[in-house]
Residue frames relative to the residue before (quaternion, step in Angstrom):
aa qw qx qy qz dx dy dz
M 1.0000 0.0000 0.0000 0.0000 0.00 0.00 0.00
S 0.0696 -0.7969 0.5999 0.0151 3.59 -0.93 0.88
V 0.2048 -0.7452 0.6206 0.1328 3.54 -1.34 0.38
L 0.1778 -0.7584 0.6211 0.0860 3.56 -0.97 0.93
S 0.1353 -0.8107 0.5675 0.0484 3.59 -0.71 1.08
L 0.1326 -0.7925 0.5947 0.0241 3.54 -1.16 0.79
R 0.2729 -0.7230 0.6087 0.1795 3.56 -1.14 0.70
L 0.0970 -0.7961 0.5973 -0.0017 3.55 -0.65 1.18
A 0.2756 0.7497 -0.5441 0.2568 3.56 -0.17 1.31
G 0.2515 0.7535 -0.5799 0.1809 3.54 -1.06 0.82
P 0.6970 -0.4557 0.3237 0.4491 3.58 -1.22 0.19
L 0.7921 0.0430 0.0074 0.6088 3.58 1.04 -0.86
Q 0.0100 -0.7519 0.6590 0.0159 3.53 -1.19 0.69
S 0.0108 -0.7858 0.6174 0.0347 3.57 -1.22 0.42
W 0.0504 -0.8183 0.5705 -0.0480 3.53 -0.55 1.23
G 0.0101 -0.8546 0.5181 -0.0344 3.54 0.40 1.24
A 0.1747 -0.7637 0.6125 0.1051 3.54 -0.96 0.90
S 0.7865 0.1014 -0.0709 0.6051 3.58 1.28 -0.23
A 0.0658 -0.7641 0.6404 0.0420 3.53 -1.24 0.55
R 0.0707 -0.8086 0.5842 -0.0018 3.54 -0.82 1.01
F 0.8312 -0.1342 0.0299 0.5387 3.52 -0.48 1.30
T 0.8106 -0.2369 0.1673 0.5087 3.63 -0.65 -1.01
R 0.6095 0.5368 -0.3486 0.4678 3.62 1.26 0.24
R 0.0053 -0.8011 0.5965 -0.0487 3.57 -0.58 1.19
T 0.1830 -0.8211 0.5382 0.0524 3.52 -0.40 1.30
T 0.2875 -0.7196 0.5917 0.2225 3.54 -1.37 -0.10
E 0.4526 -0.6329 0.5497 0.3042 3.55 -1.17 0.61
S 0.5912 -0.5920 0.4174 0.3548 3.58 -1.25 0.30
A 0.7732 0.1666 -0.1028 0.6032 3.61 1.29 -0.13
P 0.6594 -0.5099 0.3627 0.4168 3.62 -1.16 0.42
T 0.3598 -0.7300 0.5480 0.1930 3.53 -1.07 0.83
K 0.6088 -0.5540 0.4095 0.3934 3.55 -1.19 0.45
S 0.6430 0.5403 -0.3400 0.4232 3.59 0.88 -0.87
A 0.6761 0.4903 -0.3008 0.4605 3.59 0.98 -0.79
V 0.6789 0.4840 -0.3003 0.4633 3.60 0.93 -0.85
I 0.6344 0.4950 -0.3267 0.4958 3.58 1.02 -0.73
G 0.6190 0.5338 -0.3351 0.4686 3.58 1.07 -0.68
L 0.6273 0.5306 -0.3249 0.4684 3.58 1.03 -0.79
L 0.6744 0.4880 -0.2881 0.4733 3.58 0.94 -0.90
A 0.6495 0.5153 -0.3184 0.4597 3.57 0.99 -0.83
A 0.6429 0.5152 -0.3220 0.4664 3.57 1.02 -0.79
A 0.6394 0.5246 -0.3246 0.4589 3.58 0.96 -0.83
A 0.7029 0.4539 -0.2523 0.4861 3.58 1.07 -0.79
G 0.5121 -0.6738 0.4050 0.3459 3.60 1.25 -0.10
I 0.3843 0.7089 -0.5022 0.3124 3.61 1.17 0.41
E 0.3644 -0.7518 0.5100 0.2047 3.58 -0.71 1.07
R 0.6878 -0.5355 0.3112 0.3786 3.55 -1.19 0.64
G 0.7515 0.4056 -0.2307 0.4664 3.63 0.90 -0.78
D 0.5486 0.6303 -0.3921 0.3847 3.60 1.25 -0.05
D 0.0995 -0.8487 0.5185 0.0311 3.57 0.40 1.26
A 0.6115 0.5677 -0.3599 0.4175 3.61 1.07 -0.66
S 0.6890 0.4544 -0.2807 0.4900 3.60 1.00 -0.79
L 0.6172 0.5567 -0.3391 0.4407 3.57 1.17 -0.55
E 0.5841 0.6548 -0.3674 0.3083 3.60 0.98 -0.87
P 0.6712 0.4821 -0.3393 0.4494 3.68 0.78 -0.80
L 0.6417 0.5197 -0.3284 0.4586 3.59 1.05 -0.72
A 0.6561 0.5370 -0.3093 0.4306 3.56 1.00 -0.84
T 0.6558 0.5148 -0.3204 0.4497 3.61 1.15 -0.49
L 0.4731 0.6697 -0.4484 0.3559 3.61 1.22 -0.12
R 0.4139 -0.6902 0.5304 0.2665 3.58 -1.02 0.76
F 0.2027 -0.8287 0.5208 0.0293 3.54 -0.80 1.10
G 0.0889 0.7683 -0.6329 0.0354 3.54 -1.20 0.66
V 0.1039 -0.7941 0.5960 0.0582 3.57 -1.16 0.51
R 0.2324 -0.7662 0.5892 0.1084 3.56 -1.02 0.90
I 0.3126 -0.7576 0.5480 0.1674 3.55 -0.87 0.98
D 0.1252 -0.8314 0.5403 0.0341 3.57 -0.14 1.30
Q 0.7736 -0.0013 0.0309 0.6330 3.58 1.14 -0.68
P 0.3275 -0.8190 0.4260 0.2011 3.62 -0.09 1.25
G 0.3274 -0.7556 0.5137 0.2409 3.62 1.07 -0.54
S 0.3902 -0.6882 0.5496 0.2685 3.55 -1.29 -0.25
R 0.4583 -0.6883 0.4963 0.2643 3.55 -1.12 0.74
V 0.0455 -0.7899 0.6116 0.0049 3.58 -0.92 0.95
R 0.2809 -0.7579 0.5712 0.1428 3.55 -1.19 0.65
D 0.1179 -0.7883 0.6032 0.0299 3.53 -1.00 0.93
F 0.2485 -0.7382 0.6085 0.1520 3.55 -0.96 0.93
Q 0.0630 -0.8193 0.5699 0.0018 3.58 -0.80 1.00
T 0.1539 -0.7556 0.6301 0.0912 3.52 -1.17 0.73
A 0.0488 -0.7873 0.6146 0.0057 3.55 -1.21 0.56
H 0.2279 -0.7515 0.6032 0.1398 3.53 -1.29 0.44
H 0.5212 -0.6200 0.4891 0.3237 3.53 -1.10 0.77
G 0.5131 -0.7026 0.4043 0.2820 3.56 -0.75 1.09
A 0.7228 0.4522 -0.2640 0.4510 3.60 0.88 -0.88
S 0.8024 0.3157 -0.1482 0.4843 3.58 0.76 -1.03
G 0.3945 -0.7173 0.4816 0.3129 3.57 1.17 -0.52
K 0.4106 0.7227 -0.4563 0.3177 3.57 1.28 0.11
S 0.4846 -0.6720 0.4809 0.2870 3.57 -0.98 0.88
M 0.3214 -0.7208 0.5839 0.1901 3.54 -1.05 0.87
P 0.6542 -0.5187 0.3556 0.4202 3.63 -1.19 0.38
L 0.5480 -0.5963 0.4816 0.3349 3.54 -1.16 0.67
S 0.1183 -0.8174 0.5626 0.0369 3.58 -0.83 0.96
E 0.3013 -0.7207 0.5972 0.1821 3.54 -1.28 0.57
R 0.0046 -0.7859 0.6181 -0.0167 3.56 -0.90 0.94
F 0.2246 -0.7965 0.5552 0.0828 3.53 -0.86 1.05
Y 0.0991 -0.7896 0.6056 0.0066 3.54 -1.12 0.84
L 0.3357 -0.6514 0.6207 0.2787 3.51 -1.43 0.15
A 0.1884 -0.7871 0.5811 0.0861 3.56 -0.80 1.05
D 0.8639 0.0785 -0.0805 0.4910 3.58 -1.09 0.82
A 0.3934 0.7028 -0.4934 0.3284 3.56 0.94 0.89
V 0.1081 -0.7731 0.6226 0.0558 3.55 -1.23 0.57
F 0.0051 -0.7981 0.6006 -0.0476 3.55 -0.86 1.03
V 0.2138 -0.7016 0.6551 0.1815 3.52 -1.36 0.40
A 0.0963 -0.7897 0.6055 0.0229 3.56 -0.60 1.18
A 0.0540 -0.7979 0.6002 0.0144 3.56 -1.15 0.59
V 0.1114 -0.7581 0.6383 0.0736 3.55 -1.16 0.70
E 0.2090 -0.7854 0.5797 0.0593 3.53 -1.02 0.97
G 0.3826 0.7305 -0.5133 0.2378 3.57 -0.95 0.83
D 0.8336 -0.2052 0.1648 0.4856 3.50 -1.27 -0.56
A 0.5173 -0.6864 0.4249 0.2840 3.57 -0.86 1.04
T 0.6574 0.5122 -0.3231 0.4484 3.61 0.93 -0.82
L 0.6477 0.5149 -0.3166 0.4638 3.58 0.94 -0.88
L 0.7075 0.4606 -0.2763 0.4593 3.58 0.82 -0.97
S 0.5897 0.5579 -0.3700 0.4517 3.58 1.11 -0.57
G 0.6587 0.5011 -0.2989 0.4751 3.58 1.04 -0.82
L 0.6586 0.4951 -0.3085 0.4754 3.58 1.02 -0.77
H 0.6065 0.5482 -0.3488 0.4583 3.56 1.10 -0.70
A 0.6583 0.4926 -0.3039 0.4813 3.58 0.94 -0.85
A 0.6443 0.5292 -0.3227 0.4480 3.59 1.03 -0.79
L 0.6200 0.5439 -0.3444 0.4484 3.60 1.04 -0.71
R 0.6912 0.4804 -0.2769 0.4634 3.57 1.06 -0.73
N 0.7778 0.1140 -0.0714 0.6140 3.56 1.26 -0.39
P 0.0213 -0.8794 0.4754 0.0116 3.59 0.66 1.13
V 0.4845 -0.6291 0.5239 0.3084 3.53 -1.18 0.65
Y 0.7681 0.1058 -0.0490 0.6297 3.56 1.00 -0.92
A 0.5319 -0.6624 0.4283 0.3080 3.56 -0.88 0.98
P 0.4533 -0.6841 0.4962 0.2833 3.60 -1.02 0.76
F 0.0037 -0.7654 0.6425 0.0364 3.55 -1.26 0.46
L 0.5268 -0.6797 0.4441 0.2514 3.55 -1.24 0.61
G 0.8365 -0.1521 0.0326 0.5254 3.54 0.40 1.28
R 0.7857 0.0235 0.0020 0.6181 3.59 1.04 -0.80
R 0.6267 -0.5689 0.3794 0.3736 3.56 -1.15 0.59
S 0.6538 0.5192 -0.3145 0.4517 3.59 1.15 -0.54
C 0.6861 0.4580 -0.2644 0.4996 3.61 1.29 0.01
P 0.0312 -0.8178 0.5746 -0.0008 3.63 0.19 1.21
P 0.5272 -0.6179 0.4670 0.3494 3.60 -1.14 0.50
A 0.5044 -0.6603 0.4683 0.3005 3.57 -1.14 0.66
Q 0.7839 0.1265 -0.0490 0.6059 3.59 1.20 -0.57
P 0.6617 -0.4478 0.3753 0.4699 3.62 -1.21 0.15
V 0.4410 -0.7309 0.4627 0.2393 3.58 -0.89 0.94
D 0.5718 0.6219 -0.3861 0.3705 3.62 1.11 -0.47
L 0.0965 -0.7918 0.6020 0.0381 3.57 -0.82 1.06
G 0.7095 -0.4573 0.2579 0.4701 3.57 1.22 -0.21
L 0.3681 -0.6826 0.5896 0.2258 3.51 -1.33 0.45
H 0.1791 -0.7922 0.5802 0.0612 3.56 -0.77 1.09
D 0.1552 -0.8103 0.5620 0.0594 3.57 -0.07 1.31
G 0.8329 0.1904 -0.1568 0.4954 3.52 -1.07 0.76
A 0.2899 0.7751 -0.5146 0.2243 3.59 1.18 0.48
T 0.5453 -0.6234 0.4543 0.3281 3.54 -1.11 0.73
S 0.7731 -0.2072 0.1669 0.5757 3.57 0.87 -0.95
L 0.6764 -0.4752 0.3808 0.4143 3.51 -1.33 0.25
M 0.6572 0.5180 -0.3096 0.4515 3.59 0.94 -0.87
D 0.6151 0.5431 -0.3502 0.4517 3.61 1.03 -0.70
V 0.6613 0.4951 -0.3071 0.4725 3.58 0.94 -0.86
L 0.6700 0.4935 -0.3061 0.4625 3.59 0.92 -0.86
G 0.6688 0.4682 -0.3045 0.4907 3.58 1.21 -0.35
E 0.6911 0.4835 -0.2737 0.4624 3.58 1.24 -0.38
V 0.5870 0.5796 -0.3845 0.4144 3.60 1.06 -0.66
P 0.4881 -0.6772 0.4540 0.3115 3.66 -0.75 0.96
W 0.6303 -0.5391 0.4149 0.3740 3.52 -1.25 0.58
Q 0.2460 -0.8251 0.5030 0.0760 3.57 -0.73 1.13
A 0.3596 0.7676 -0.4768 0.2327 3.62 1.23 0.11
S 0.6117 -0.5629 0.4251 0.3581 3.55 -1.26 0.51
N 0.6497 -0.5460 0.3607 0.3868 3.57 -1.18 0.55
W 0.6610 0.5061 -0.3245 0.4491 3.60 0.93 -0.84
Y 0.6511 0.4994 -0.3132 0.4781 3.59 1.09 -0.67
R 0.6113 0.5503 -0.3434 0.4534 3.60 1.06 -0.69
R 0.6376 0.5497 -0.3334 0.4245 3.57 0.99 -0.85
Q 0.6180 0.5452 -0.3449 0.4493 3.59 1.13 -0.54
H 0.7468 0.3009 -0.1790 0.5655 3.60 1.27 -0.37
S 0.2307 0.8523 -0.4541 0.1191 3.56 1.24 0.48
E 0.6841 0.4884 -0.2919 0.4564 3.63 1.12 -0.48
R 0.6031 0.5930 -0.3587 0.3949 3.61 1.19 -0.15
T 0.3752 -0.7386 0.5213 0.2048 3.57 -0.93 0.94
D 0.7927 0.0320 -0.0597 0.6058 3.58 1.18 -0.41
I 0.2864 -0.7555 0.5765 0.1214 3.52 -1.24 0.60
E 0.2712 -0.7406 0.5931 0.1618 3.57 -0.96 0.91
L 0.0697 -0.8190 0.5692 -0.0191 3.57 -0.64 1.16
T 0.4388 -0.6924 0.5131 0.2545 3.54 -1.09 0.79
V 0.1175 -0.7659 0.6297 0.0548 3.55 -1.06 0.84
L 0.1465 -0.7492 0.6412 0.0782 3.56 -0.99 0.92
R 0.0821 0.8281 -0.5427 0.1140 3.57 -0.41 1.21
E 0.5948 -0.5557 0.4357 0.3841 3.52 -1.27 0.36
A 0.4562 -0.7121 0.4678 0.2569 3.53 -0.91 0.94
R 0.4376 -0.6344 0.5608 0.3025 3.53 -1.26 0.50
N 0.7197 -0.4726 0.2903 0.4176 3.56 -1.27 0.34
D 0.7219 0.4547 -0.2470 0.4595 3.59 1.05 -0.74
E 0.6549 0.5216 -0.3103 0.4503 3.61 1.28 0.13
G 0.2867 0.8180 -0.4705 0.1652 3.57 1.21 0.25
E 0.6842 0.5026 -0.2975 0.4367 3.58 0.93 -0.84
F 0.7083 0.4254 -0.2594 0.5001 3.61 1.21 -0.39
A 0.6197 0.5907 -0.3205 0.4053 3.60 1.26 -0.07
D 0.3493 -0.6678 0.6092 0.2466 3.50 -1.35 0.43
T 0.3344 -0.7294 0.5554 0.2182 3.56 -1.25 0.28
L 0.0456 -0.7762 0.6287 -0.0127 3.51 -1.15 0.74
R 0.3724 -0.7133 0.5412 0.2442 3.60 -0.89 0.91
D 0.3300 0.7711 -0.4358 0.3266 3.48 0.42 1.33
Q 0.5138 0.6247 -0.4346 0.3961 3.61 1.22 0.15
P 0.3371 -0.7835 0.4744 0.2180 3.64 -0.33 1.16
V 0.1286 -0.7730 0.6194 0.0472 3.53 -1.02 0.94
S 0.7783 -0.1258 0.1014 0.6067 3.57 1.01 -0.86
Y 0.2407 -0.7610 0.5860 0.1396 3.55 -1.09 0.81
A 0.3294 0.7588 -0.5063 0.2436 3.60 1.24 0.15
A 0.5382 -0.6719 0.4061 0.3066 3.57 -0.81 1.02
E 0.7133 0.4666 -0.2695 0.4481 3.58 1.00 -0.76
H 0.8142 0.0647 -0.0501 0.5747 3.63 1.17 -0.30
R 0.0131 -0.8055 0.5915 -0.0351 3.57 0.45 1.17
R 0.0129 -0.8156 0.5771 -0.0402 3.56 -0.84 0.96
H 0.0124 -0.7776 0.6283 -0.0201 3.54 -1.07 0.88
A 0.2692 -0.7504 0.5841 0.1526 3.55 -1.02 0.84
L 0.6065 -0.5443 0.4235 0.3957 3.56 -1.32 0.17
R 0.0237 -0.7615 0.6460 0.0480 3.54 -1.22 0.57
T 0.4374 -0.7022 0.5015 0.2532 3.56 -1.19 0.51
V 0.1360 -0.7985 0.5863 0.0161 3.53 -1.02 0.92
V 0.1335 -0.7740 0.6170 0.0493 3.57 -0.98 0.96
S 0.3086 -0.7277 0.5836 0.1860 3.58 -1.04 0.82
D 0.0261 0.7948 -0.6011 0.0794 3.56 -0.79 1.07
T 0.2860 -0.7474 0.5634 0.2055 3.61 -1.25 -0.03
V 0.0793 -0.7438 0.6576 0.0895 3.51 -1.31 0.46
R 0.2915 -0.7276 0.5881 0.1993 3.58 -1.24 0.40
V 0.0575 -0.7860 0.6155 -0.0032 3.54 -0.95 0.98
P 0.6263 -0.5456 0.3772 0.4097 3.63 -1.13 0.46
G 0.3265 -0.7495 0.5494 0.1727 3.54 -1.01 0.90
P 0.7661 -0.4000 0.2425 0.4408 3.58 -1.28 0.08
S 0.6983 0.4921 -0.3005 0.4241 3.62 0.85 -0.90
S 0.5671 0.6034 -0.3990 0.3939 3.63 1.16 -0.35
R 0.6877 0.4727 -0.2815 0.4737 3.60 1.20 -0.38
R 0.4927 0.6777 -0.4323 0.3334 3.58 1.22 -0.05
L 0.4739 -0.6290 0.5287 0.3168 3.55 -1.19 0.56
P 0.5885 -0.5658 0.4148 0.4019 3.61 -1.09 0.49
R 0.5563 -0.6138 0.4438 0.3418 3.56 -1.07 0.77
H 0.0108 -0.7948 0.6067 -0.0142 3.57 -0.95 0.89
D 0.0113 -0.7690 0.6384 -0.0314 3.54 -0.87 1.07
P 0.4025 -0.7505 0.4596 0.2520 3.65 -0.48 1.12
F 0.6403 0.5366 -0.3365 0.4346 3.63 1.15 -0.41
D 0.4513 0.6984 -0.4497 0.3261 3.59 1.28 -0.19
A 0.6623 0.5241 -0.3078 0.4381 3.59 0.97 -0.92
L 0.6348 0.5204 -0.3256 0.4694 3.61 1.07 -0.71
Q 0.6619 0.5080 -0.3123 0.4543 3.54 0.98 -0.85
E 0.6420 0.5146 -0.3270 0.4650 3.58 1.04 -0.76
G 0.6599 0.5228 -0.3145 0.4385 3.59 1.04 -0.81
N 0.6888 0.4678 -0.2742 0.4812 3.59 1.16 -0.59
A 0.5194 0.6626 -0.4143 0.3458 3.55 1.26 -0.25
């Protein structure tokens, strides 16, 4: 069993699980359908190729919220290309200054191929929408022989931005929320989200329900990396005591 981890960070992200008329919202964390779509695009899987998508969709998914960001709303206008007629005003929601660590767990050979694809993608990755490019390469590494997805999400160092770290500079460890797919014995404690990818074909996009459990992990905080305090006058003071 292997786990592939990804860093999802950028000025704007949008992880929509639903869209209603001219209002397109975002979830508070990356969705499985979007992350699997990112991996499929990197591997060159076309939108209508449901057979090639199926192995990716069976991967177990989890995401860690390293920096929650803030929700912003954008009003957009558009015109019909042929007639020039104005289209209805639409609302689109984004997460600004957010950072996440996503991970998928599954077959080692499959994940090894996806890891290589992330390093040399056929189609460039984006964070939910094409207008949201990542600020850095998304590849965080392939963890061969990993015990579990949760172990990896607990081991990957905190990925928050420097300015966000400074707000927690006195903490030796940080408790982070993880949203992961539930195991079979956790159904009564899980929420459901229509986020399991079935097809990305433009004419019939389909998603099934999947179960999600909220969990936590603790990772080292900023102060755990500090050197011990040293004052050269301490020795003089001890000698005079």
